[in-house]
N, C-alpha and C positions, 0 to 999 in steps of 0.2 A: 747469603743474605736473608734473606723472604722468612725462611721459617723463624731467624733470630725475627724479626720485625722495622727489619734497616729496609727503604724504600729510595733510590738512587733518584730514580726518574717516575714517568707513569706508567702504565703498562702498555700506551698508544707509542711512545716513546721508543722503548723496550724495542717491541717490534718493527719501530722506523728503522732504526737503528741494526739490527738484527740484517731485515728486507738489505739495505745500503749494502752489506761485509756477503750478501748469499749465503745467508745461516740460516736465514726461514723460507722451506718449504713443503712440501709433500710430503714426507715420511714413507708413506709405504707403496708399495709398486701398484700403478697405474696400468687398467686395461689399455691395452694397441685393442683395436676391430684392427684387421684383416683388410689392406681397402678390396672395394667391393668391384666385380668384376661385370658390367650387365651381357648377358648372351645378348648373344650372335644367330639369326633364325632366319636361315641360308634355303630357300627352294632353290633346286634344279631342275624342276615338272613342273608339271599339272596337280593335283592331288597330292602332295607332297606338305605341307603347311597349306593351316585356313587358322583364320582370324574373325571373330566377333564384335558386332557392334548393338547396341541398342539404344533407338533415335523416341524421346516424350514426344507424341503430336497433339497437339490442341485440336480437338473433338467439336460437332458441329454447335454444343451446347456447350451451354457453362458449368465449367470446374469439371469437362467431364476431354478423354486423351485416348489417345494410344498408343500401344508401344511396338513400334516398328522395328523388329528383329534381323538381321542378317547376319548372314556367316558370307565371308570370301575367301575364296585360293588368292592366292599371296600369288603366286608365280603369277596365275592371266588376269587378277584383279579382276576376277570375274565374279557372278552373284553363286552362291553355293544351296542354298535357303535361304 
């Protein structure tokens, strides 16, 4: 009927009717991401797993900073370097 130029309602009304009947949806397959599992790191003895951190410290003069790099042993929680 649209090709013949016969319009029985507005485009928005037609979409509203289609949605109420469950006919208006995405026809393409949607990509579903697999559930992400956070890695669990476990240290059972010293020196197996290390972690690191960088901290920015204010210096003695304006606009000067020091960067504190720390390497930690996860098992013993002691500073390695």
